[in-house]
C-alpha positions as CSV (number, residue, x, y, z in Angstrom):
1,M,148.3,-128.4,4.5
2,V,149.2,-124.8,3.5
3,R,152.9,-125.3,4.0
4,K,153.0,-128.4,1.7
5,F,150.9,-126.7,-1.0
6,T,153.2,-123.6,-1.0
7,G,156.2,-125.9,-1.4
8,L,154.5,-127.6,-4.4
9,T,153.9,-124.2,-6.0
10,A,157.5,-123.3,-5.6
11,L,158.6,-126.5,-7.3
12,F,156.4,-125.7,-10.3
13,A,158.0,-122.2,-10.4
14,V,161.5,-123.8,-10.4
15,A,160.4,-126.1,-13.3
16,A,159.3,-123.1,-15.3
17,T,162.6,-121.3,-14.7
18,I,164.5,-124.3,-15.8
19,T,162.4,-124.5,-19.0
20,L,163.1,-120.9,-19.9
21,A,166.8,-121.3,-19.3
22,G,166.7,-124.3,-21.7
23,A,165.3,-122.1,-24.4
24,E,168.5,-120.0,-24.4
25,S,170.8,-123.0,-24.5
26,S,170.0,-125.9,-26.8
27,G,173.0,-127.8,-25.5
28,A,171.4,-128.1,-22.1
29,N,168.2,-129.7,-23.4
30,A,169.0,-133.2,-22.1
31,Q,169.8,-131.8,-18.6
32,V,166.6,-129.7,-18.6
33,A,164.6,-132.7,-19.6
34,A,166.1,-134.8,-16.8
35,Q,165.5,-132.1,-14.2
36,A,161.9,-131.6,-15.4
37,T,161.2,-135.4,-15.1
38,Q,162.6,-135.3,-11.6
39,T,160.5,-132.3,-10.7
40,T,157.4,-134.0,-12.0
41,A,158.1,-137.1,-9.8
42,V,158.6,-135.0,-6.7
43,A,155.4,-133.0,-7.4
44,A,153.4,-136.2,-7.8
45,Q,154.8,-137.4,-4.5
46,L,153.9,-134.2,-2.7
47,T,150.4,-134.3,-4.3
48,E,149.9,-137.8,-2.8
49,E,150.8,-136.5,0.6
50,V,148.6,-133.4,0.4
51,V,145.4,-134.7,-1.2
52,P,143.3,-136.5,1.5
53,V,141.8,-139.9,0.8
54,F,138.0,-140.1,1.4
55,V,136.2,-143.4,2.1
56,E,133.2,-143.7,-0.2
57,K,131.2,-146.0,2.1
58,E,130.9,-146.1,5.9
59,V,133.3,-148.5,7.5
60,V,131.5,-150.8,10.0
61,Q,133.5,-152.8,12.4
62,Q,132.4,-156.3,13.3
63,L,131.2,-156.6,16.9
64,P,132.9,-159.2,19.1
65,A,130.8,-162.4,19.1
66,E,129.6,-161.9,22.7
67,E,128.4,-158.3,22.0
68,A,126.7,-159.2,18.7
69,Q,124.5,-161.8,20.4
70,S,121.2,-160.8,21.9
71,D,120.4,-161.3,25.6
72,I,120.4,-165.1,26.2
73,E,117.3,-164.6,28.4
74,E,115.4,-163.6,25.3
75,T,116.8,-165.8,22.6
76,T,117.2,-169.3,24.0
77,E,114.4,-171.7,23.1
78,A,111.9,-172.3,25.9
79,P,112.1,-175.8,27.4
80,R,108.9,-177.9,27.2
81,A,107.3,-178.9,30.4
82,Q,104.0,-180.3,31.7
83,S,104.1,-178.5,35.0
84,L,105.6,-175.4,36.5
85,R,107.9,-177.6,38.7
86,E,109.1,-179.4,35.6
87,L,109.7,-176.1,33.9
88,V,111.7,-174.7,36.9
89,N,113.9,-177.8,36.8
90,A,114.5,-177.5,33.1
91,M,115.7,-173.9,33.4
92,P,119.5,-173.3,33.3
93,A,121.0,-173.6,36.7
94,S,124.2,-171.6,35.9
95,G,124.9,-168.3,34.1
96,E,124.9,-164.8,35.4
97,L,121.6,-162.9,35.7
98,S,121.3,-159.4,34.3
99,P,121.0,-156.7,36.9
100,E,117.2,-156.5,36.2
101,L,116.7,-160.2,36.6
102,Q,118.8,-160.1,39.7
103,C,116.3,-157.6,41.2
104,L,113.4,-159.7,40.1
105,A,114.8,-162.9,41.5
106,G,115.8,-161.1,44.8
107,A,112.2,-160.0,45.3
108,I,110.9,-163.5,44.7
109,Y,113.5,-164.9,47.1
110,F,112.6,-162.5,50.0
111,E,108.9,-162.2,49.4
112,A,107.9,-165.7,48.5
113,R,110.7,-168.3,49.0
114,G,108.5,-170.2,51.4
115,E,105.6,-170.2,49.0
116,P,104.8,-172.9,46.4
117,L,106.1,-172.2,43.0
118,D,102.9,-170.8,41.6
119,G,102.9,-168.3,44.6
120,Q,106.5,-167.3,43.7
121,L,105.5,-166.9,40.1
122,A,102.5,-164.7,41.1
123,V,104.8,-162.4,43.1
124,A,107.2,-162.2,40.1
125,Q,104.2,-161.4,37.8
126,V,103.2,-158.4,39.9
127,I,106.7,-157.0,39.5
128,V,106.7,-157.6,35.7
129,N,103.2,-156.1,35.4
130,R,104.2,-153.0,37.4
131,A,107.3,-152.5,35.2
132,E,104.9,-152.5,32.2
133,D,102.4,-150.1,33.8
134,R,103.1,-146.4,33.4
135,R,101.9,-145.7,37.0
136,F,105.0,-147.5,38.3
137,P,108.8,-147.4,37.6
138,E,109.6,-148.8,34.2
139,S,112.2,-151.4,35.3
140,Y,112.2,-154.4,37.6
141,C,114.8,-152.7,39.9
142,G,112.8,-149.5,39.9
143,V,109.7,-151.4,41.0
144,V,111.6,-153.4,43.7
145,Y,113.4,-150.5,45.1
146,Q,110.4,-148.1,45.0
147,R,110.0,-146.5,48.4
148,S,107.7,-148.2,50.9
149,Q,106.6,-150.9,48.5
150,F,108.6,-154.0,49.7
151,S,109.3,-154.5,53.3
152,F,112.5,-156.5,52.8
153,I,114.2,-153.4,51.3
154,K,116.0,-151.6,54.2
155,N,117.5,-148.2,53.7
156,G,117.5,-148.7,50.0
157,N,119.3,-152.0,50.2
158,M,118.5,-155.6,49.5
159,P,119.6,-158.1,52.3
160,R,122.2,-160.7,51.6
161,I,121.0,-163.7,49.6
162,R,122.1,-167.3,50.3
163,T,123.1,-167.9,46.8
164,A,124.0,-171.6,47.4
165,S,120.4,-172.4,48.6
166,K,117.7,-174.2,46.7
167,A,115.4,-171.3,47.4
168,W,117.7,-169.0,45.3
169,A,117.9,-171.5,42.5
170,N,114.1,-171.6,42.4
171,A,113.9,-167.8,42.5
172,R,116.4,-167.5,39.6
173,A,114.3,-169.9,37.5
174,I,111.0,-168.3,38.3
175,A,112.5,-164.9,37.4
176,R,113.5,-166.2,34.0
177,I,110.1,-167.8,33.5
178,A,108.1,-164.7,34.5
179,H,110.4,-162.4,32.4
180,R,109.8,-164.5,29.3
181,G,106.2,-165.3,30.0
182,L,106.8,-169.0,29.8
183,W,104.0,-170.0,32.2
184,D,100.6,-168.5,32.8
185,S,100.1,-167.3,36.4
186,K,96.8,-167.2,38.3
187,A,97.7,-163.6,39.0
188,S,98.5,-162.7,35.4
189,E,96.9,-159.2,35.7
190,A,97.8,-158.5,39.3
191,L,99.5,-155.3,40.4
192,Y,99.1,-155.6,44.2
193,F,99.3,-158.3,46.8
194,H,99.5,-158.7,50.6
195,A,99.7,-161.5,53.1
196,T,96.5,-163.1,54.2
197,Y,97.1,-162.2,57.8
198,V,96.8,-158.5,57.2
199,R,94.0,-156.3,55.8
200,P,95.4,-153.0,54.3
201,G,92.9,-150.3,53.6
202,W,93.8,-150.1,49.9
203,S,92.6,-153.7,49.4
204,R,88.9,-152.7,49.7
205,R,89.4,-150.5,46.5
206,K,90.9,-153.3,44.4
207,V,89.6,-156.4,42.6
208,A,90.9,-159.6,44.1
209,L,92.2,-162.1,41.5
210,A,93.6,-165.0,43.4
211,T,94.7,-166.3,46.8
212,I,97.8,-168.4,46.6
213,D,99.0,-169.9,49.9
214,T,99.6,-166.9,52.2
215,H,99.2,-164.1,49.6
216,I,96.1,-162.4,48.0
217,F,96.6,-160.8,44.6
218,Y,94.7,-157.8,43.2
219,R,94.4,-155.6,40.2
């Protein structure tokens, strides 16, 4: 910037010199006028190069279509159903789950895949409720991987899922249903559960809400 501005000043000095010389010789007026015109054109060109152009308003780039859309899990219209089974069957069978829904579906799969659908939904509801309760981690994955909470987590890892199985398809559907609150669960306020064949000490300090197949749910 400084170098170009100095050059511009020099050009104006040259123009002034030429003008003075013209005052001494009237016969060179035409030549002086031509040189002055040329000098003005060059100065204007340099001025365009030196002066920055500022954008008056912020330029906002359009997002690609897939980025501009909200999460499909939140925006798609809920299918209508007369039963939880009907709703599960109506949920999309394809499409990638977000990492959070993957954690939720994995917990349903390992904790309750042998349970009836309302039992699976109740397990999912516990995880959703915990993620919304400040006493627990604030994400589904945080809840599922919290230390000493779910016995299927070994060394901080979730076991391999048989993704081609009907049990996984059900778990995926139940995860979506619980996440969006599409069906009321008998354990709608539950934060804890255990199998009916055990009696942990903490259960005596909780309020039992429902027993569904082989699980008892508490708040």
